[in-house]
N, C-alpha and C positions, 0 to 999 in steps of 0.2 A: 250207519248214517250214508246215504250217499251223497256224494258231492257235485254240486250243482253249479251249473252257469246259470246267474240270476241277473238279470237289468233291471235296474232301480229307477223308473220314470220320476222324473222329479226330483230337486235335490233342497227340499223345505226340513223339518224339523224329521220326518217320518222318514222320506230319505235316507236323510246322512246317518239317522240313525241304524235303520236294517242295512245301510250299505257298511258302515263300520262294524259292525257283530256278525254277519253273513259273512265277511274276510274273515274276521278272528278265526269262526269255526269250519275256515276252510275252503269254504265255496268261493268260485271265480265270479265278479262283483263286476258290473258295468252299469255307471251313471250315464244317462238322459237326460240333459235340460233341453227343455223346452218355451220356456218365452223368458225375457229378458224383464220379465212384470213383477220380480220379487227375486229374492236371493241371489243377487248379484256378485253382492261382495263376497258370500261364500264359495259363488262358484268360481269369481276370481281367484281366491286362494286355494280352491282346491288344485287347480292350474297352475300357479305359480307354484307349488308347495306336490304337487304331484299326490295329495294323499288326505285325510279327516284322522283328526286327534277326537278322542274316544275317550269320555272317562265312563266306565264301570266300574261298579264295587268300588269305589276309593281307589282306583289302579289309570292311570293313562298312558292309553299305548297309540301308537301311529301308525294308521292300516294303510296300506296302498291298493286304490284299486286297480283293477285291472284294465280299464277306461274311461275315461272322462268326456265326456262327448256331446255336439250340439248335432251329430249324424245318425238319422234313423236308421237307416240299414245299419250302420257299424253296430248300433248297440242293439237292435230286436236280431241281427244274424245269428244263428247259431248259438240260441240261446234256449233253457228247459223252463225255466217259469217269467211272466213278466208281472214285475211287480207297480203299482199303479196306487203311488202314491202322490197325487196331483191334486189340487185341489176340486171337488164333484162340480163345480160350476165350466170346468176345462174338456168334460167329457165330451159333450158334441163335436167339437173344434178337433180333441186327439183321434176320435176314433177314426175317420178316414185316413188320418197320418200314420196312425199305429195297424188299421188290421190289414195290409196290407201284408205285414210280415208275419200274421199269426198263423201256424200251423195247426194242421190235427191233432189230436192228443196234449198240446199243450196244454198247459196253467198259467191263465191269468187271476191276479190275485189283485183287488181294488183294498185299498186299505182308505178310511171304507169306499162303499160303492155308491149307494144307498137309489140301488138300482143300475147305474152304472153299464153294468154287464148285459142288459138287455137293449142299450142303444149301443151298444159294440155289435152284440153277435145280430143286428142289423143287416151291418157291414161284413158279416161273414159265416152268409148261410149256405154259401158252396161247402164248408169246411167246417169239423168236429174239433175245437178246442173245448176246455172245461173253464169256467170263469167261476170265479168262487170270491166273496162278497163278505169283510167281516165289519165286525159290526163298530169297531176301532182296533188301533193300531196295538201288537201282543207287547210295546216296554212304550214306557210312558217314558219322554224326552224331550228337549229344548234344544238348540244353537244357543252356546252362551256366548261366543263371538265367530267371527268370521271362520269357518276349518274347522268348528270346535262345538262337537255333540258329546252332550251329555245322559246316559240312560240312570234315568234313576231307580227304575226297578221294573221288574218282569212281568208282566199279570199272569195269575194263578192261572187262567184259561180263556181263549182264544175263539171266541163262539163264531163259526163262520157260515153261512148256505152258500150251499154250489145249483150252479143252471147250465147245463142243464141237471135237477136234482138227481137222478139216478145214477150221475156218474160221482157219487157221494165219496162212494168209497176207494175210488180210482183218485178223485182230485186229497181226498185224504191220506193216502199213501206217498203222492207227489210232498205236498205242503210239508207231512211229517219230519222232513230231513229237513227241513230248516226248524221250524218249533216243535215240538212232540203233544204239544199238548192243544192243538187245534182239537177244535168242539164243533160237530155236526149242528145246523140249523135245520128246519126243512127245507126252506129255500131260499134265497137271494132276497125277496119282499118281508119277510120275516128278518132277518138282519138288518134291512133298513127300517124298519119299524125301531131295532133297539138300539140304533145309531144313540147314543147318550146325549148326543149334540140336540138332535129333537130336543127334548127336553126340555134341557139347563140351558142349553148359550140364549137363544131366544129370550126366553125370560128374564134369565140375568141382566141381559146388556136392554132391555129396554126397560126396565123396573128402576134400573139404576141412571138413565142418560142423566140425571141431575149432576147425579157424584162428577159421572165419566167429564159433562163440560165443564164443571166447576173448580176440580183440581185431578185432572186427568194422570199428570204424573204419583199419585198417589193414589191411584185405585185399585182395590183388589174385588172383583167380585164375585169369586169362590167366599171370600171371609164375611162378605161385607152386607150382597144380598140378599140371602138367604134365610131373610127374617119370617118369623111365623105368619105373617097377614103373605108375604111372596110365597110361603110354601104351600099354602094354598091352592094357590092359580096352579104352581108344581103339580099337585094333586092334581089338582082338574082337568090339566090337561093330560094328565099320566092317563088317566078314566077313560077319556076318549080314545087315544090309543091303544085301551087295555080290550075295549068293548069293539075295535076295528080286529085284534086280533081273533076274539074269540068269534066274531061272525067270517072270518076267514079262515076256520078252523085251526088256530094253531096255539097252542097255552097261553095265554093273558100275564105273563111275568109282569109287573110293575116297574119302572128303573130304577129303584133300588135294590129289585132282587138281583134284573139283571145285573148289575154294579158289579153286588155283592159273588156273583156266579162266577166274573169274569177276572174281579178282582183279588181276591182268595181262597185260602182253603177249604179252611172253618164255616161249610155253609148252615151253622148252629150259629153264628154273630149278628149280633141284631144291625139290618143292613142298614139304618139310620146311621147308627153309630159310626159303622165304615165310612160311611159318607164324609159325617162331621170330624171325623179323626182326619182323613185325608184334604179335607179343605182349608182346615186349618194348620196343617204339616204339609203338604205338599204338591199346594197347587199351585198355578202359576199364576203372575199377578195379571197385572189391566182386566179388561179394553182398556185404550184410550182415547179412544174416539170413534165416530156409531160407523166407521166405516169399516168399523171391523166386519170379520168373515164371521165370525159371533152375529150378523144380524146380516152381508151384504152373499154370504151364501147357506148359510143355517135356515132363515126363512122362507126362501123361494128351494132350495131343493129339498133339504129334510121336509119345510111344516110345508111345501107346497105338492109336494107327495105322497102327503098324512092325508091332505085334503083331500086329494084327487082320490086314495082308497076309501077314505071315508063314504064318497060318495057312490064310490061305486059299490061300495055292500050296505048301505041305506045307513049309515052310522053319523049323526049329525055331528060338526065337529068347532061349535063356538067358540073355543078359549083361542085353538086352533089362528080361526078365520078372525078373528079379534087383532092376534097378534101378528098377520099379516098384513091386515090393516093401518095397524100402528104404526109398523115400523117405516111404511110404506111411507106413511105421511113424513115420518119422521126423517127420514135421510129424501123426500122427496123424488121417489122414483118408485114405480110399480112393480112391484115384487109378485104381483098377480099374473101381471106379462112374461114376465120372468119363470114361472112359475114348473119343476119338475111335476110332469102328471103321466098319469097312465100313457093320454096320445102322444107323450114327446118319446116315450120307452115304444112307442110303434103297436100299445096292450088294447089302445081304447076301444076298439070294438067285439074284442073278446065278454063274453060273457063268466061269471064266476069259475062254473065249471070248467069252462075253458080256459081263463084263466092259468087253473094250478094244472089243468093238464099241460098247459104253453110250459109251465115253470120247472115242471117233472120231466118232461120228455123233450122240450125242445124246438118240439114240431106242433106247430098249428092244425086244428079239426076245427071242424062245423061240426056241433051235436046238430041231430032233429029233436 
């Protein structure tokens, strides 16, 4: 395993978990704080102690990143891999700040991406980095106190898509220095459609709004929300997603199938049993109000992109669309206008064959 320099963009659950875990593995780690909107208590604690407390496999470690900063140039200079762990709603704002420092051959990993690599690629057209997008992070982790992160377990596999997809082998060779269980998908939009937040978060939060607002501090979505009737909605939304995958010549794996692939070695176990076991034993509490990212991020970004892809390939997305409209009414916010779409990714005018070619090569071509 080659020791690399890794810059983590964002210091939330994922950023702190990656930073602590990769430092324990011997890599050089730099942390970049990009906003004052969240996790300021953790940032202040990191500056005070110059380290992160990491709980992993019942042991607690204190690790010191090599740099903790808000300075983009210091954080991004002389780094091998950039890992974007911020919320995906920040990609449009981050791209012009980060992309000037991106180099040829550098790997930029989005955790997750939801098509964010295509936004960044619009800012690096004269260079040839390799972008990667995960379905979700390889470490199940939570910040449990300012400056302290608990890594509860590591996933069995880390499915990721690459852009351009032709650089898959090169990207895997680099990223497997961090985690040996990265496994390739066909491209980054396949990774976006397999983000578990797409299927579970909006339905769970929207269908539980009465509980969230009645007893917010006692609510535990994963344990309470997914009754048989609500699961019917999950399966309906999932079927819309699978029809989109099929139309895009991708394997139409269900939410439960791709979750099993990520989380356990044994692929013969019933995937619903895996989900039920996790939600009653290891799932996080909350959400506690309707400003949760389960709605404010996952509705416009995840569902918005799914609607746009469905429109491109001729698949009706009735449940997806209903959830966007309901969420907009709940929060008095027009999530349709905030949606991530093929237009916001800069590929709306491409036909499906042209889009597939672009995802593979990184070059836009016109087909006769």
